[in-house]
N, CA, C, O and the ligand as a Tripos MOL2 file, in Angstrom:
@<TRIPOS>MOLECULE
protein
  289   287    73     0     0
PROTEIN
NO_CHARGES

@<TRIPOS>ATOM
      1 N          38.5140   -1.7270  -19.4080 N.3       1 MET1
      2 CA         38.2350   -1.7450  -17.9640 C.3       1 MET1
      3 C          36.8970   -1.0730  -17.6920 C.2       1 MET1
      4 O          36.6310    0.0390  -18.1490 O.2       1 MET1
      5 N          36.0650   -1.7740  -16.9390 N.am      2 THR2
      6 CA         34.7630   -1.1850  -16.5960 C.3       2 THR2
      7 C          34.6710   -1.0040  -15.0860 C.2       2 THR2
      8 O          35.2100   -1.7860  -14.3020 O.2       2 THR2
      9 N          33.9940    0.0190  -14.7300 N.am      3 HIS3
     10 CA         33.7310    0.2380  -13.2920 C.3       3 HIS3
     11 C          32.3570    0.8680  -13.1500 C.2       3 HIS3
     12 O          31.9280    1.5980  -14.0430 O.2       3 HIS3
     13 N          31.6490    0.6060  -12.0490 N.am      4 PRO4
     14 CA         30.2790    1.1190  -11.9140 C.3       4 PRO4
     15 C          30.2510    2.6410  -11.9420 C.2       4 PRO4
     16 O          31.0620    3.3120  -11.3040 O.2       4 PRO4
     17 N          29.3250    3.1450  -12.6750 N.am      5 ASP5
     18 CA         29.1550    4.5920  -12.7550 C.3       5 ASP5
     19 C          28.4430    5.0840  -11.4980 C.2       5 ASP5
     20 O          27.2980    4.7010  -11.2570 O.2       5 ASP5
     21 N          29.0830    5.9100  -10.7040 N.am      6 PRO6
     22 CA         28.4660    6.3230   -9.4330 C.3       6 PRO6
     23 C          27.1590    7.0780   -9.6250 C.2       6 PRO6
     24 O          26.2870    7.0370   -8.7570 O.2       6 PRO6
     25 N          27.0140    7.7640  -10.7500 N.am      7 ILE7
     26 CA         25.7820    8.5280  -10.9740 C.3       7 ILE7
     27 C          24.6230    7.5670  -11.2450 C.2       7 ILE7
     28 O          23.5340    7.7340  -10.6960 O.2       7 ILE7
     29 N          24.8630    6.5420  -12.1080 N.am      8 ASP8
     30 CA         23.8320    5.5570  -12.3940 C.3       8 ASP8
     31 C          23.4280    4.8000  -11.1390 C.2       8 ASP8
     32 O          22.2490    4.5150  -10.9260 O.2       8 ASP8
     33 N          24.4100    4.4780  -10.3130 N.am      9 GLU9
     34 CA         24.1270    3.7440   -9.0870 C.3       9 GLU9
     35 C          23.2150    4.5550   -8.1590 C.2       9 GLU9
     36 O          22.2600    4.0260   -7.5900 O.2       9 GLU9
     37 N          23.5220    5.8230   -8.0210 N.am     10 ALA10
     38 CA         22.7150    6.6900   -7.1640 C.3      10 ALA10
     39 C          21.3030    6.8220   -7.7140 C.2      10 ALA10
     40 O          20.3350    6.8210   -6.9540 O.2      10 ALA10
     41 N          21.1820    6.9350   -9.0270 N.am     11 ALA11
     42 CA         19.8690    7.0630   -9.6420 C.3      11 ALA11
     43 C          19.0450    5.8010   -9.4250 C.2      11 ALA11
     44 O          17.8420    5.8640   -9.1710 O.2      11 ALA11
     45 N          19.7100    4.6580   -9.5290 N.am     12 GLU12
     46 CA         19.0300    3.3740   -9.3170 C.3      12 GLU12
     47 C          18.5660    3.2490   -7.8740 C.2      12 GLU12
     48 O          17.4470    2.8070   -7.6150 O.2      12 GLU12
     49 N          19.4160    3.6330   -6.9400 N.am     13 ARG13
     50 CA         19.0310    3.5900   -5.5240 C.3      13 ARG13
     51 C          17.8370    4.4900   -5.2690 C.2      13 ARG13
     52 O          16.9160    4.1210   -4.5410 O.2      13 ARG13
     53 N          17.8550    5.6660   -5.8680 N.am     14 GLU14
     54 CA         16.7710    6.6130   -5.6620 C.3      14 GLU14
     55 C          15.4700    6.0660   -6.2440 C.2      14 GLU14
     56 O          14.4040    6.2140   -5.6460 O.2      14 GLU14
     57 N          15.5650    5.4360   -7.4100 N.am     15 ARG15
     58 CA         14.3900    4.8580   -8.0490 C.3      15 ARG15
     59 C          13.7770    3.7720   -7.1590 C.2      15 ARG15
     60 O          12.5580    3.6920   -7.0080 O.2      15 ARG15
     61 N          14.6410    2.9400   -6.5740 N.am     16 GLN16
     62 CA         14.1410    1.8870   -5.6900 C.3      16 GLN16
     63 C          13.4730    2.4750   -4.4510 C.2      16 GLN16
     64 O          12.4440    1.9740   -3.9970 O.2      16 GLN16
     65 N          14.0600    3.5350   -3.9090 N.am     17 MET17
     66 CA         13.4740    4.1670   -2.7280 C.3      17 MET17
     67 C          12.0980    4.7400   -3.0290 C.2      17 MET17
     68 O          11.1870    4.6620   -2.2050 O.2      17 MET17
     69 N          11.9550    5.3200   -4.2290 N.am     18 ILE18
     70 CA         10.6680    5.8840   -4.6230 C.3      18 ILE18
     71 C           9.6400    4.7660   -4.7770 C.2      18 ILE18
     72 O           8.4880    4.9140   -4.3710 O.2      18 ILE18
     73 N          10.0650    3.6420   -5.3680 N.am     19 GLU19
     74 CA          9.1460    2.5150   -5.5450 C.3      19 GLU19
     75 C           8.6630    1.9730   -4.2030 C.2      19 GLU19
     76 O           7.4860    1.6500   -4.0420 O.2      19 GLU19
     77 N           9.5770    1.8780   -3.2460 N.am     20 ILE20
     78 CA          9.2000    1.3920   -1.9180 C.3      20 ILE20
     79 C           8.2300    2.3630   -1.2600 C.2      20 ILE20
     80 O           7.2430    1.9550   -0.6480 O.2      20 ILE20
     81 N           8.5230    3.6470   -1.3940 N.am     21 ALA21
     82 CA          7.6500    4.6540   -0.7890 C.3      21 ALA21
     83 C           6.2570    4.5870   -1.3990 C.2      21 ALA21
     84 O           5.2580    4.7060   -0.6900 O.2      21 ALA21
     85 N           6.1900    4.3960   -2.7230 N.am     22 LEU22
     86 CA          4.8880    4.3170   -3.3940 C.3      22 LEU22
     87 C           4.1320    3.0670   -2.9660 C.2      22 LEU22
     88 O           2.9160    3.1080   -2.7830 O.2      22 LEU22
     89 N           4.8430    1.9620   -2.8050 N.am     23 ALA23
     90 CA          4.2020    0.7110   -2.4250 C.3      23 ALA23
     91 C           3.6200    0.8040   -1.0200 C.2      23 ALA23
     92 O           2.5950    0.1890   -0.7240 O.2      23 ALA23
     93 N           4.2730    1.5700   -0.1600 N.am     24 ASN24
     94 CA          3.8180    1.6740    1.2190 C.3      24 ASN24
     95 C           2.7670    2.7540    1.4270 C.2      24 ASN24
     96 O           2.1450    2.8300    2.4870 O.2      24 ASN24
     97 N           2.5740    3.5720    0.4300 N.am     25 ARG25
     98 CA          1.6070    4.6460    0.5590 C.3      25 ARG25
     99 C           0.1970    4.0670    0.5160 C.2      25 ARG25
    100 O          -0.0990    3.2130   -0.3190 O.2      25 ARG25
    101 N          -0.6720    4.5270    1.4130 N.am     26 PRO26
    102 CA         -2.0520    4.0350    1.3400 C.3      26 PRO26
    103 C          -2.6670    4.3760   -0.0040 C.2      26 PRO26
    104 O          -2.5580    5.5020   -0.4880 O.2      26 PRO26
    105 N          -3.3170    3.3810   -0.5990 N.am     27 LYS27
    106 CA         -3.8480    3.5890   -1.9410 C.3      27 LYS27
    107 C          -5.1000    4.4700   -1.8990 C.2      27 LYS27
    108 O          -5.9960    4.2490   -1.0840 O.2      27 LYS27
    109 N          -5.1510    5.4610   -2.7760 N.am     28 PRO28
    110 CA         -6.3630    6.2880   -2.8400 C.3      28 PRO28
    111 C          -7.4620    5.5500   -3.5880 C.2      28 PRO28
    112 O          -7.7450    5.8350   -4.7520 O.2      28 PRO28
    113 N          -8.0810    4.5870   -2.8910 N.am     29 THR29
    114 CA         -9.0600    3.7380   -3.5550 C.3      29 THR29
    115 C         -10.3820    4.4600   -3.7550 C.2      29 THR29
    116 O         -11.1830    4.0690   -4.6040 O.2      29 THR29
    117 N         -10.6170    5.5150   -2.9750 N.am     30 MET30
    118 CA        -11.8920    6.2100   -3.0960 C.3      30 MET30
    119 C         -11.6840    7.5890   -3.7030 C.2      30 MET30
    120 O         -10.8760    8.3810   -3.2200 O.2      30 MET30
    121 N         -12.4150    7.8580   -4.7520 N.am     31 THR31
    122 CA        -12.4000    9.1870   -5.3350 C.3      31 THR31
    123 C         -13.8180    9.7270   -5.3020 C.2      31 THR31
    124 O         -14.7870    8.9720   -5.3810 O.2      31 THR31
    125 N         -13.9260   11.0360   -5.1850 N.am     32 TYR32
    126 CA        -15.2480   11.6350   -5.0880 C.3      32 TYR32
    127 C         -15.9580   11.5540   -6.4330 C.2      32 TYR32
    128 O         -15.4880   12.0980   -7.4320 O.2      32 TYR32
    129 N         -17.0970   10.8660   -6.4440 N.am     33 THR33
    130 CA        -17.8200   10.6700   -7.7030 C.3      33 THR33
    131 C         -19.1360   11.4300   -7.7280 C.2      33 THR33
    132 O         -19.7350   11.6100   -8.7880 O.2      33 THR33
    133 N         -19.5920   11.8800   -6.5490 N.am     34 GLY34
    134 CA        -20.8940   12.5280   -6.4680 C.3      34 GLY34
    135 C         -22.0020   11.5340   -6.1760 C.2      34 GLY34
    136 O         -23.1690   11.9080   -6.0590 O.2      34 GLY34
    137 N         -21.6290   10.2480   -6.0560 N.am     35 PHE35
    138 CA        -22.5890    9.2060   -5.7410 C.3      35 PHE35
    139 C         -22.1270    8.4350   -4.5220 C.2      35 PHE35
    140 O         -20.9330    8.3690   -4.2260 O.2      35 PHE35
    141 N         -23.0920    7.8480   -3.8140 N.am     36 CYS36
    142 CA        -22.8010    7.0440   -2.6460 C.3      36 CYS36
    143 C         -21.9050    5.8680   -3.0370 C.2      36 CYS36
    144 O         -22.1580    5.1820   -4.0270 O.2      36 CYS36
    145 N         -20.8580    5.6470   -2.2470 N.am     37 HIS37
    146 CA        -19.9060    4.5740   -2.5590 C.3      37 HIS37
    147 C         -20.4010    3.2120   -2.1150 C.2      37 HIS37
    148 O         -19.7900    2.1950   -2.4420 O.2      37 HIS37
    149 N         -21.4910    3.1770   -1.3810 N.am     38 ASN38
    150 CA        -22.0470    1.8880   -0.9820 C.3      38 ASN38
    151 C         -22.6560    1.2390   -2.2160 C.2      38 ASN38
    152 O         -23.6600    1.7100   -2.7500 O.2      38 ASN38
    153 N         -22.0370    0.1540   -2.6600 N.am     39 GLY39
    154 CA        -22.3260   -0.4930   -3.9320 C.3      39 GLY39
    155 C         -23.7800   -0.5130   -4.3690 C.2      39 GLY39
    156 O         -24.0930   -0.0950   -5.4840 O.2      39 GLY39
    157 N         -24.6710   -0.9900   -3.5140 N.am     40 ASP40
    158 CA        -26.0550   -1.1900   -3.9180 C.3      40 ASP40
    159 C         -26.8870    0.0820   -3.8650 C.2      40 ASP40
    160 O         -28.0360    0.0880   -4.3040 O.2      40 ASP40
    161 N         -26.3180    1.1660   -3.3300 N.am     41 CYS41
    162 CA        -27.1250    2.3490   -3.0430 C.3      41 CYS41
    163 C         -27.2350    3.2700   -4.2510 C.2      41 CYS41
    164 O         -28.3110    3.4110   -4.8330 O.2      41 CYS41
    165 N         -26.1270    3.8940   -4.6260 N.am     42 GLY42
    166 CA        -26.1120    4.7450   -5.8050 C.3      42 GLY42
    167 C         -26.7980    6.0850   -5.6410 C.2      42 GLY42
    168 O         -27.0610    6.7690   -6.6300 O.2      42 GLY42
    169 N         -27.0970    6.4800   -4.3880 N.am     43 GLU43
    170 CA        -27.6730    7.8040   -4.1590 C.3      43 GLU43
    171 C         -26.6670    8.8900   -4.5240 C.2      43 GLU43
    172 O         -25.4560    8.6920   -4.4230 O.2      43 GLU43
    173 N         -27.1810   10.0310   -4.9460 N.am     44 LYS44
    174 CA        -26.3080   11.1740   -5.1540 C.3      44 LYS44
    175 C         -25.9070   11.7660   -3.8000 C.2      44 LYS44
    176 O         -26.7020   11.8090   -2.8610 O.2      44 LYS44
    177 N         -24.6640   12.2150   -3.7280 N.am     45 THR45
    178 CA        -24.2080   12.8880   -2.5250 C.3      45 THR45
    179 C         -23.6830   14.2650   -2.9010 C.2      45 THR45
    180 O         -23.0150   14.4310   -3.9220 O.2      45 THR45
    181 N         -23.9930   15.2450   -2.0660 N.am     46 SER46
    182 CA        -23.5020   16.6020   -2.3420 C.3      46 SER46
    183 C         -22.0750   16.7590   -1.8820 C.2      46 SER46
    184 O         -21.3220   17.5570   -2.4400 O.2      46 SER46
    185 N         -21.6940   16.0000   -0.8630 N.am     47 LYS47
    186 CA        -20.2940   15.9950   -0.4210 C.3      47 LYS47
    187 C         -20.0260   14.6920    0.2970 C.2      47 LYS47
    188 O         -20.9440   14.0240    0.7730 O.2      47 LYS47
    189 N         -18.7460   14.3360    0.3670 N.am     48 GLY48
    190 CA        -18.3830   13.0930    1.0160 C.3      48 GLY48
    191 C         -18.6380   11.9130    0.1070 C.2      48 GLY48
    192 O         -19.0230   12.0850   -1.0500 O.2      48 GLY48
    193 N         -18.4260   10.7130    0.6220 N.am     49 PHE49
    194 CA        -18.4890    9.5070   -0.1900 C.3      49 PHE49
    195 C         -19.7890    8.7520   -0.0170 C.2      49 PHE49
    196 O         -20.0860    7.8500   -0.8000 O.2      49 PHE49
    197 N         -20.5780    9.1040    1.0010 N.am     50 PHE50
    198 CA        -21.7770    8.3210    1.2950 C.3      50 PHE50
    199 C         -22.9710    9.2330    1.5320 C.2      50 PHE50
    200 O         -22.8160   10.3780    1.9560 O.2      50 PHE50
    201 N         -24.1650    8.7160    1.2540 N.am     51 CYS51
    202 CA        -25.3710    9.5060    1.4180 C.3      51 CYS51
    203 C         -25.8210    9.5090    2.8750 C.2      51 CYS51
    204 O         -26.5130   10.4300    3.3070 O.2      51 CYS51
    205 N         -25.4370    8.4950    3.6260 N.am     52 CYS52
    206 CA        -25.8580    8.4140    5.0100 C.3      52 CYS52
    207 C         -24.8880    7.5440    5.7990 C.2      52 CYS52
    208 O         -24.0610    6.8400    5.2200 O.2      52 CYS52
    209 N         -24.9950    7.5990    7.1170 N.am     53 SER53
    210 CA        -24.0350    6.8750    7.9530 C.3      53 SER53
    211 C         -24.2240    5.3690    7.8240 C.2      53 SER53
    212 O         -23.2670    4.6140    7.9940 O.2      53 SER53
    213 N         -25.4370    4.9200    7.5270 N.am     54 GLU54
    214 CA        -25.6600    3.4810    7.3400 C.3      54 GLU54
    215 C         -24.8420    2.9610    6.1550 C.2      54 GLU54
    216 O         -24.2380    1.8910    6.2290 O.2      54 GLU54
    217 N         -24.8300    3.7250    5.0710 N.am     55 CYS55
    218 CA        -24.0740    3.3190    3.8920 C.3      55 CYS55
    219 C         -22.5860    3.2920    4.1940 C.2      55 CYS55
    220 O         -21.8740    2.3930    3.7450 O.2      55 CYS55
    221 N         -22.1110    4.2750    4.9540 N.am     56 ARG56
    222 CA        -20.6930    4.3120    5.3030 C.3      56 ARG56
    223 C         -20.3360    3.0800    6.1290 C.2      56 ARG56
    224 O         -19.3020    2.4520    5.9020 O.2      56 ARG56
    225 N         -21.1840    2.7430    7.0750 N.am     57 GLU57
    226 CA        -20.9170    1.5770    7.9150 C.3      57 GLU57
    227 C         -20.9530    0.2940    7.0940 C.2      57 GLU57
    228 O         -20.1170   -0.5910    7.2770 O.2      57 GLU57
    229 N         -21.9180    0.1960    6.1930 N.am     58 ASP58
    230 CA        -21.9830   -0.9590    5.2940 C.3      58 ASP58
    231 C         -20.6950   -1.1040    4.5110 C.2      58 ASP58
    232 O         -20.1040   -2.1820    4.4460 O.2      58 ASP58
    233 N         -20.2670    0.0090    3.9130 N.am     59 TYR59
    234 CA        -19.0810    0.0000    3.0730 C.3      59 TYR59
    235 C         -17.8540   -0.4120    3.8750 C.2      59 TYR59
    236 O         -17.0520   -1.2300    3.4240 O.2      59 TYR59
    237 N         -17.7140    0.1630    5.0700 N.am     60 GLU60
    238 CA        -16.5430   -0.1500    5.8950 C.3      60 GLU60
    239 C         -16.5550   -1.6110    6.3170 C.2      60 GLU60
    240 O         -15.5020   -2.2430    6.4020 O.2      60 GLU60
    241 N         -17.7420   -2.1510    6.5820 N.am     61 ARG61
    242 CA        -17.8350   -3.5570    6.9760 C.3      61 ARG61
    243 C         -17.3980   -4.4530    5.8190 C.2      61 ARG61
    244 O         -16.6810   -5.4330    6.0210 O.2      61 ARG61
    245 N         -17.8330   -4.1150    4.6120 N.am     62 ILE62
    246 CA        -17.4630   -4.8960    3.4270 C.3      62 ILE62
    247 C         -15.9630   -4.8120    3.1860 C.2      62 ILE62
    248 O         -15.3140   -5.8180    2.9000 O.2      62 ILE62
    249 N         -15.4120   -3.5920    3.3050 N.am     63 GLU63
    250 CA        -13.9690   -3.4280    3.0950 C.3      63 GLU63
    251 C         -13.1740   -4.2200    4.1150 C.2      63 GLU63
    252 O         -12.1720   -4.8480    3.7750 O.2      63 GLU63
    253 N         -13.6160   -4.1940    5.3680 N.am     64 ARG64
    254 CA        -12.9230   -4.9590    6.4080 C.3      64 ARG64
    255 C         -12.9680   -6.4490    6.1000 C.2      64 ARG64
    256 O         -11.9740   -7.1550    6.2650 O.2      64 ARG64
    257 N         -14.1150   -6.9170    5.6550 N.am     65 ALA65
    258 CA        -14.2600   -8.3350    5.3190 C.3      65 ALA65
    259 C         -13.3260   -8.7050    4.1810 C.2      65 ALA65
    260 O         -12.7160   -9.7750    4.2030 O.2      65 ALA65
    261 N         -13.2060   -7.8310    3.1820 N.am     66 LYS66
    262 CA        -12.3060   -8.0810    2.0540 C.3      66 LYS66
    263 C         -10.8680   -8.1950    2.5350 C.2      66 LYS66
    264 O         -10.1330   -9.0880    2.1130 O.2      66 LYS66
    265 N         -10.4680   -7.2830    3.4240 N.am     67 GLN67
    266 CA         -9.0910   -7.3030    3.9050 C.3      67 GLN67
    267 C          -8.8100   -8.5510    4.7060 C.2      67 GLN67
    268 O          -7.7260   -9.1240    4.6010 O.2      67 GLN67
    269 N          -9.7650   -8.9800    5.5010 N.am     68 GLN68
    270 CA         -9.5580  -10.1820    6.2990 C.3      68 GLN68
    271 C          -9.4430  -11.3980    5.3950 C.2      68 GLN68
    272 O          -8.6600  -12.3100    5.6620 O.2      68 GLN68
    273 N         -10.2370  -11.4070    4.3100 N.am     69 ARG69
    274 CA        -10.1710  -12.5300    3.3840 C.3      69 ARG69
    275 C          -8.8000  -12.5770    2.7140 C.2      69 ARG69
    276 O          -8.2610  -13.6550    2.4650 O.2      69 ARG69
    277 N          -8.2340  -11.3870    2.4210 N.am     70 ARG70
    278 CA         -6.9450  -11.3130    1.7600 C.3      70 ARG70
    279 C          -5.8520  -11.8680    2.6750 C.2      70 ARG70
    280 O          -4.9260  -12.5430    2.2230 O.2      70 ARG70
    281 N          -5.9790  -11.5670    3.9790 N.am     71 VAL71
    282 CA         -4.9540  -12.0070    4.9450 C.3      71 VAL71
    283 C          -5.0380  -13.5050    5.1410 C.2      71 VAL71
    284 O          -4.0160  -14.1850    5.2280 O.2      71 VAL71
    285 N          -6.2700  -14.0290    5.2110 N.am     72 ALA72
    286 CA         -6.4530  -15.4440    5.5520 C.3      72 ALA72
    287 C          -5.9880  -16.3560    4.4130 C.2      72 ALA72
    288 O          -6.0690  -17.5790    4.5290 O.2      72 ALA72
    289 ZN        -26.0900    5.4330    0.2250 Zn       73 ZN73
@<TRIPOS>BOND
     1     1     2 1
     2     2     3 1
     3     3     4 2
     4     3     5 am
     5     5     6 1
     6     6     7 1
     7     7     8 2
     8     7     9 am
     9     9    10 1
    10    10    11 1
    11    11    12 2
    12    11    13 am
    13    13    14 1
    14    14    15 1
    15    15    16 2
    16    15    17 am
    17    17    18 1
    18    18    19 1
    19    19    20 2
    20    19    21 am
    21    21    22 1
    22    22    23 1
    23    23    24 2
    24    23    25 am
    25    25    26 1
    26    26    27 1
    27    27    28 2
    28    27    29 am
    29    29    30 1
    30    30    31 1
    31    31    32 2
    32    31    33 am
    33    33    34 1
    34    34    35 1
    35    35    36 2
    36    35    37 am
    37    37    38 1
    38    38    39 1
    39    39    40 2
    40    39    41 am
    41    41    42 1
    42    42    43 1
    43    43    44 2
    44    43    45 am
    45    45    46 1
    46    46    47 1
    47    47    48 2
    48    47    49 am
    49    49    50 1
    50    50    51 1
    51    51    52 2
    52    51    53 am
    53    53    54 1
    54    54    55 1
    55    55    56 2
    56    55    57 am
    57    57    58 1
    58    58    59 1
    59    59    60 2
    60    59    61 am
    61    61    62 1
    62    62    63 1
    63    63    64 2
    64    63    65 am
    65    65    66 1
    66    66    67 1
    67    67    68 2
    68    67    69 am
    69    69    70 1
    70    70    71 1
    71    71    72 2
    72    71    73 am
    73    73    74 1
    74    74    75 1
    75    75    76 2
    76    75    77 am
    77    77    78 1
    78    78    79 1
    79    79    80 2
    80    79    81 am
    81    81    82 1
    82    82    83 1
    83    83    84 2
    84    83    85 am
    85    85    86 1
    86    86    87 1
    87    87    88 2
    88    87    89 am
    89    89    90 1
    90    90    91 1
    91    91    92 2
    92    91    93 am
    93    93    94 1
    94    94    95 1
    95    95    96 2
    96    95    97 am
    97    97    98 1
    98    98    99 1
    99    99   100 2
   100    99   101 am
   101   101   102 1
   102   102   103 1
   103   103   104 2
   104   103   105 am
   105   105   106 1
   106   106   107 1
   107   107   108 2
   108   107   109 am
   109   109   110 1
   110   110   111 1
   111   111   112 2
   112   111   113 am
   113   113   114 1
   114   114   115 1
   115   115   116 2
   116   115   117 am
   117   117   118 1
   118   118   119 1
   119   119   120 2
   120   119   121 am
   121   121   122 1
   122   122   123 1
   123   123   124 2
   124   123   125 am
   125   125   126 1
   126   126   127 1
   127   127   128 2
   128   127   129 am
   129   129   130 1
   130   130   131 1
   131   131   132 2
   132   131   133 am
   133   133   134 1
   134   134   135 1
   135   135   136 2
   136   135   137 am
   137   137   138 1
   138   138   139 1
   139   139   140 2
   140   139   141 am
   141   141   142 1
   142   142   143 1
   143   143   144 2
   144   143   145 am
   145   145   146 1
   146   146   147 1
   147   147   148 2
   148   147   149 am
   149   149   150 1
   150   150   151 1
   151   151   152 2
   152   151   153 am
   153   153   154 1
   154   154   155 1
   155   155   156 2
   156   155   157 am
   157   157   158 1
   158   158   159 1
   159   159   160 2
   160   159   161 am
   161   161   162 1
   162   162   163 1
   163   163   164 2
   164   163   165 am
   165   165   166 1
   166   166   167 1
   167   167   168 2
   168   167   169 am
   169   169   170 1
   170   170   171 1
   171   171   172 2
   172   171   173 am
   173   173   174 1
   174   174   175 1
   175   175   176 2
   176   175   177 am
   177   177   178 1
   178   178   179 1
   179   179   180 2
   180   179   181 am
   181   181   182 1
   182   182   183 1
   183   183   184 2
   184   183   185 am
   185   185   186 1
   186   186   187 1
   187   187   188 2
   188   187   189 am
   189   189   190 1
   190   190   191 1
   191   191   192 2
   192   191   193 am
   193   193   194 1
   194   194   195 1
   195   195   196 2
   196   195   197 am
   197   197   198 1
   198   198   199 1
   199   199   200 2
   200   199   201 am
   201   201   202 1
   202   202   203 1
   203   203   204 2
   204   203   205 am
   205   205   206 1
   206   206   207 1
   207   207   208 2
   208   207   209 am
   209   209   210 1
   210   210   211 1
   211   211   212 2
   212   211   213 am
   213   213   214 1
   214   214   215 1
   215   215   216 2
   216   215   217 am
   217   217   218 1
   218   218   219 1
   219   219   220 2
   220   219   221 am
   221   221   222 1
   222   222   223 1
   223   223   224 2
   224   223   225 am
   225   225   226 1
   226   226   227 1
   227   227   228 2
   228   227   229 am
   229   229   230 1
   230   230   231 1
   231   231   232 2
   232   231   233 am
   233   233   234 1
   234   234   235 1
   235   235   236 2
   236   235   237 am
   237   237   238 1
   238   238   239 1
   239   239   240 2
   240   239   241 am
   241   241   242 1
   242   242   243 1
   243   243   244 2
   244   243   245 am
   245   245   246 1
   246   246   247 1
   247   247   248 2
   248   247   249 am
   249   249   250 1
   250   250   251 1
   251   251   252 2
   252   251   253 am
   253   253   254 1
   254   254   255 1
   255   255   256 2
   256   255   257 am
   257   257   258 1
   258   258   259 1
   259   259   260 2
   260   259   261 am
   261   261   262 1
   262   262   263 1
   263   263   264 2
   264   263   265 am
   265   265   266 1
   266   266   267 1
   267   267   268 2
   268   267   269 am
   269   269   270 1
   270   270   271 1
   271   271   272 2
   272   271   273 am
   273   273   274 1
   274   274   275 1
   275   275   276 2
   276   275   277 am
   277   277   278 1
   278   278   279 1
   279   279   280 2
   280   279   281 am
   281   281   282 1
   282   282   283 1
   283   283   284 2
   284   283   285 am
   285   285   286 1
   286   286   287 1
   287   287   288 2
@<TRIPOS>SUBSTRUCTURE
     1 MET1         2 RESIDUE 1 A MET
     2 THR2         6 RESIDUE 1 A THR
     3 HIS3        10 RESIDUE 1 A HIS
     4 PRO4        14 RESIDUE 1 A PRO
     5 ASP5        18 RESIDUE 1 A ASP
     6 PRO6        22 RESIDUE 1 A PRO
     7 ILE7        26 RESIDUE 1 A ILE
     8 ASP8        30 RESIDUE 1 A ASP
     9 GLU9        34 RESIDUE 1 A GLU
    10 ALA10       38 RESIDUE 1 A ALA
    11 ALA11       42 RESIDUE 1 A ALA
    12 GLU12       46 RESIDUE 1 A GLU
    13 ARG13       50 RESIDUE 1 A ARG
    14 GLU14       54 RESIDUE 1 A GLU
    15 ARG15       58 RESIDUE 1 A ARG
    16 GLN16       62 RESIDUE 1 A GLN
    17 MET17       66 RESIDUE 1 A MET
    18 ILE18       70 RESIDUE 1 A ILE
    19 GLU19       74 RESIDUE 1 A GLU
    20 ILE20       78 RESIDUE 1 A ILE
    21 ALA21       82 RESIDUE 1 A ALA
    22 LEU22       86 RESIDUE 1 A LEU
    23 ALA23       90 RESIDUE 1 A ALA
    24 ASN24       94 RESIDUE 1 A ASN
    25 ARG25       98 RESIDUE 1 A ARG
    26 PRO26      102 RESIDUE 1 A PRO
    27 LYS27      106 RESIDUE 1 A LYS
    28 PRO28      110 RESIDUE 1 A PRO
    29 THR29      114 RESIDUE 1 A THR
    30 MET30      118 RESIDUE 1 A MET
    31 THR31      122 RESIDUE 1 A THR
    32 TYR32      126 RESIDUE 1 A TYR
    33 THR33      130 RESIDUE 1 A THR
    34 GLY34      134 RESIDUE 1 A GLY
    35 PHE35      138 RESIDUE 1 A PHE
    36 CYS36      142 RESIDUE 1 A CYS
    37 HIS37      146 RESIDUE 1 A HIS
    38 ASN38      150 RESIDUE 1 A ASN
    39 GLY39      154 RESIDUE 1 A GLY
    40 ASP40      158 RESIDUE 1 A ASP
    41 CYS41      162 RESIDUE 1 A CYS
    42 GLY42      166 RESIDUE 1 A GLY
    43 GLU43      170 RESIDUE 1 A GLU
    44 LYS44      174 RESIDUE 1 A LYS
    45 THR45      178 RESIDUE 1 A THR
    46 SER46      182 RESIDUE 1 A SER
    47 LYS47      186 RESIDUE 1 A LYS
    48 GLY48      190 RESIDUE 1 A GLY
    49 PHE49      194 RESIDUE 1 A PHE
    50 PHE50      198 RESIDUE 1 A PHE
    51 CYS51      202 RESIDUE 1 A CYS
    52 CYS52      206 RESIDUE 1 A CYS
    53 SER53      210 RESIDUE 1 A SER
    54 GLU54      214 RESIDUE 1 A GLU
    55 CYS55      218 RESIDUE 1 A CYS
    56 ARG56      222 RESIDUE 1 A ARG
    57 GLU57      226 RESIDUE 1 A GLU
    58 ASP58      230 RESIDUE 1 A ASP
    59 TYR59      234 RESIDUE 1 A TYR
    60 GLU60      238 RESIDUE 1 A GLU
    61 ARG61      242 RESIDUE 1 A ARG
    62 ILE62      246 RESIDUE 1 A ILE
    63 GLU63      250 RESIDUE 1 A GLU
    64 ARG64      254 RESIDUE 1 A ARG
    65 ALA65      258 RESIDUE 1 A ALA
    66 LYS66      262 RESIDUE 1 A LYS
    67 GLN67      266 RESIDUE 1 A GLN
    68 GLN68      270 RESIDUE 1 A GLN
    69 ARG69      274 RESIDUE 1 A ARG
    70 ARG70      278 RESIDUE 1 A ARG
    71 VAL71      282 RESIDUE 1 A VAL
    72 ALA72      286 RESIDUE 1 A ALA
    73 ZN73       289 GROUP 0 **** ****
């Protein structure tokens, strides 16, 4: 006679909940590298992800375009 092990079932449920939580978490796509994240720029930055506000705006525009392409 077999019956579901309540401990295994709970562990499986918990694992699924963790997977869902991870999937919904915003991905940390940007890490601090010390260089401007605007692809063509490559300037060194002392802090933050971009050397100037123009680069940040460029980057955000490109990212937005990528997301829209993914949706369409
Ligand atoms: Zn830059």
